[in-house]
C-alpha positions as CSV (number, residue, x, y, z in Angstrom):
1,X,-54.1,47.3,-47.2
2,X,-52.0,44.3,-46.1
3,X,-49.6,46.6,-44.2
4,X,-52.5,48.1,-42.4
5,X,-53.8,44.6,-41.4
6,X,-50.4,43.5,-40.2
7,X,-49.9,46.6,-38.1
8,X,-53.4,46.2,-36.7
9,X,-52.4,42.7,-35.5
10,X,-49.3,44.1,-33.9
11,X,-51.5,46.7,-32.1
12,X,-53.8,44.0,-30.9
13,X,-50.9,42.0,-29.5
14,X,-49.6,45.1,-27.8
15,X,-53.0,45.5,-26.2
16,X,-52.6,42.0,-24.7
17,X,-49.1,43.0,-23.6
18,X,-50.5,46.0,-21.7
19,X,-52.8,43.8,-19.7
20,X,-50.1,41.2,-19.0
21,X,-47.6,43.7,-17.8
22,X,-50.1,45.4,-15.5
23,X,-50.8,42.0,-13.9
24,X,-47.1,41.5,-13.4
25,X,-46.9,45.1,-12.0
26,X,-44.2,46.0,-14.6
27,X,-45.0,49.6,-15.3
28,X,-42.1,50.2,-17.6
29,X,-43.2,47.2,-19.8
30,X,-46.8,48.4,-19.7
31,X,-45.8,51.9,-20.7
32,X,-43.7,50.5,-23.6
33,X,-46.6,48.3,-24.7
34,X,-49.0,51.2,-24.5
35,X,-46.7,53.3,-26.6
36,X,-46.5,50.5,-29.2
37,X,-50.3,50.1,-29.1
38,X,-50.8,53.8,-29.7
39,X,-48.3,54.1,-32.6
40,X,-49.2,50.9,-34.4
41,X,-52.9,51.3,-33.8
42,X,-52.9,54.9,-35.2
43,X,-50.9,53.8,-38.2
44,X,-53.1,50.9,-39.0
45,X,-56.3,52.8,-38.7
46,X,-55.1,55.6,-40.9
47,X,-53.6,53.2,-43.4
48,X,-56.9,51.3,-43.7
49,X,-58.9,54.5,-43.8
50,X,-56.6,55.8,-46.6
51,X,-57.2,52.7,-48.7
52,X,-61.0,53.1,-48.4
53,X,-61.2,56.8,-49.0
54,X,-58.9,56.6,-52.0
55,X,-56.4,59.2,-50.8
56,X,-52.7,58.5,-50.9
57,X,-51.0,56.1,-53.2
């Protein structure tokens, strides 16, 4: 559960990074931030869901 919350915080910070890099017109940075947002967001949501449904370890 703690790992899911930490990765959720990383995903939220990556979301802010997407906005910041679009304002700076840095598309490579925005793409990297979006990829980080997608990966960490998916992992955090699935980890938190797994702890609530009782599946997994």
